[in-house]
C-alpha positions, 0 to 999 in steps of 0.5 A: 654087665653094662654101665650107664654112668652118665646123667640120664644114660641108658645101656641095654646089652652086654658090656656097654659103657655109657658115660655121656650125658643123655646118651644110650647104647643098645647091643654089645659092647658099645662105648659112648662118651659123647653127650646126646649120642646113641649107638644101636649095634655092636662094637661101636665107639662114639666120642662125638656129641649128638651123634647116632650110629646104627650098625657094627664097628663104627667109630665117631671121634670127638673132633667130628663136626658139621653136617654129614650125609649118609655117605659120610661126605661133608655137605654145605650148610645153607649159611656156607653156600658158595657164590651163585653160578652166573652166565657170561652176562653176569646174571644168575643161571637158571636151574634146570 
């Protein structure tokens, strides 16, 4: 059976183990230890907080932070934007 031991956790399927608070798993068997995290699929292991996995055989480590796009590549947050591109006169370049 499945176990939902975290506060407000849900586990639907065979063999799910959900110990993260406000987390859930649908499928079998998923392991969710991060808070506010969900997995939909099979054989997923989610230790990160506020993560979502849809698919099979996905692992998200607890140390993962930052914004990630669908390719899993880091994106810059607006507060981390680099210097504006400038032309040779020092003026900001216009975007095409």
